[in-house]
N, C-alpha and C positions, 0 to 999 in steps of 0.2 A: 408386353405392349408397353410402349414408351409413353411417358407421361406428358401431356402439354401444361407448361408454365409461360403464363404472362411475363413478358420481357420487362425488367424494372426500368423505371423511367428515369430521367438523368438526376431528377429531384430526389427521387427516393434512394437512389445511388450515394448522394451527396449528403443525404441527412443520415443514412448509415453511416458513410465514413468520418461525419462529425460525431457520432456516438462513440464511434470504436476510438477516435482520439480522445475522447474525456475517456472513456475505460482505459485506454493505454495509460494516459498519464496519472491515474489514479492507482493503476497497479504498478505503474513503475515507482512512484512514491513510496507506497507501502513496501515493494520489493527491496528499493533502494535501503530503507531503514533498517533491514535485515543486515546488510552488508557495509553499510557507511560508517558503522561505529566502530569496527575495528581500530581504524587510525587514533581514535579520538580516546579508547580505553583509558591510555598512560595521563592523558590531559583531565580525564574524570576522575581518575583515581588520585592523583595531586590535589585537584579542586576540593575535594570533598573528604581527603585523606582515608580513603576507601582501600581496605585489604583486597588481597586478590583473591579471596573466595567470595567476598561481596561484589564484587568488581564482575566477576561472572553472571549475575543475575542482571546485568545491562542489557546483556544477549538474551540471556535463558528467558525471562518473564515476559519480553516479546513475543519470541516462538511459543511459549508455552500459552499464552491470552490468544494469539494468534489461532492456534490449533484447537483450544476451547472455543472460542469465539465463530470460528466457521462453521458448524453444524447448527447452531443456535441462530445466528443472523441468517443462515440461508433458509432457513424455516420461517423466520421473520419476513422475509421478502417474498416468500408464499402467501403469506398471509396480509401482508399491508400494500404490497407491490414493490417492484425493483427500483423504481427511480426514487421513491421514500426511503428505502432501505438503505440504499449506494448513498445518498444523500447524507442520513444519519452517521453511517460508516466513515464516510470521507470526513463527517464532521468531528466525529469521536477521535478520529487518526489526527486531525490539526488540532482539538482542544489537549490532547495527549502531547503534541508536538511543543505546545507554548508552554506545558506545565512542565517538561523535560527543560527547555531552555531556560526556563525562569526559576528553576528548582533551588530555593534555597538551603535545601539536605539532600543528603543521598537518598533518603527515604522517598523522599517526593518527587526526585529523579524516578526512583524504580517505579511509583503510582504512574508517573508520566508515560514511562516505557509499556506499563501493562494495560492503559487505557490506549495507545497508539497501537498494539498488539491486537488488542479485542476489536477495534476499528478496522485494522487491516484485514481480521479474520472475515470481515462481512465485505470487503471490497474485493477479496479475489472470486468467493464464487457468486457474489451477485453480478459480476462482469461477466463472468461464465453464461449465468442465466441469461442476461440480456442479451447476450449475443445468440443465443439459443431461440430467443422469444421475436429479436430483431432480423436476423439475416436468413436468407432462403436456405433450404439445406446444401446446396452445391456450393453456396460459399462460407458456411460455418467453419468448416475446417480451414479453411486460410485463417480466417478473423481469429479462431481459438488458437490456431498454431502461432498468429502475432502476440497474442496476449501470454502465450507461455514462452515466446521468447523472450520476453522483457525481463523474465528472470535472469536468464543469460545475460542479458544487457546491464541487468542491475549489478549483477555478480561480478561484471567487470568494470563498470563505473565507478561502484560503490567506495571501493577503498581510493582509486584515485580523485574522484571529487571529495572525498572525507579529507585526505591529506590536503588536497587545495581550500579548502573551505578552514582547517583547523589552521591555515595559518592567520586567519583574522580573530577565530577563537571555536571553541568546540561547541558553543551554543549555537552558531550559524549551522551545523549541521541539522538541525531541528526546526530552526526559523526558516529556513528555506523551504519548507514544506508548507509555511503558512500563505504565502502569495499565489503558489500553485494550486 
C-alpha cells in the first residue's frame, strides 16, 4: 500500500536547504581541521621548537577528542535539543580555534586542539540528527550523502587551503574558522 504524504511547500524546501547549508558549513569546517594541519606542521614545529613525537599530538589529540566527544555530545543533543547542542559544539570549536591561533606555548596549542576536536565531535552527529529530524524520509538519504561528501571535499581541499593560508602564517589556518 502506497503512503500518501503532503508535498512540501517551496518555503519548507527553502528552510530545509538553509538548514542543510548551515550544517554543511559546520561539518566542512570541522572536517577541514583534520586535513588542513598537515602543511602547517613544520611551521608549528619551528614556532614552538617541538619535537617530532610531540608534533604528532597536534593531529592525534583532535581526532581522539573528536571520537570521545561524539557519543557524549550526541546524547546531550537528545536531552537538550539539537539547535542548542549544535550551537554549543560550534562555539567550542571556535573557542578551540582561537586558543590554537593565539597559543603562547605548545601545551596551550594542544589544549586548543583538544577543545576543537571535542566540539567537532558534536558537530558531526548532531548535523546527522538534525537531518533525520528535519528532512522527510525520501530526502534524508541525499541530505546525509551531501554531509558525508563533505569529508571527501575537506580531505581534498584541506592540504591545498592549508598550504595557501600558510603563506600568511600557520595561525590563519585556525583564525579562518572564526568568521565562518
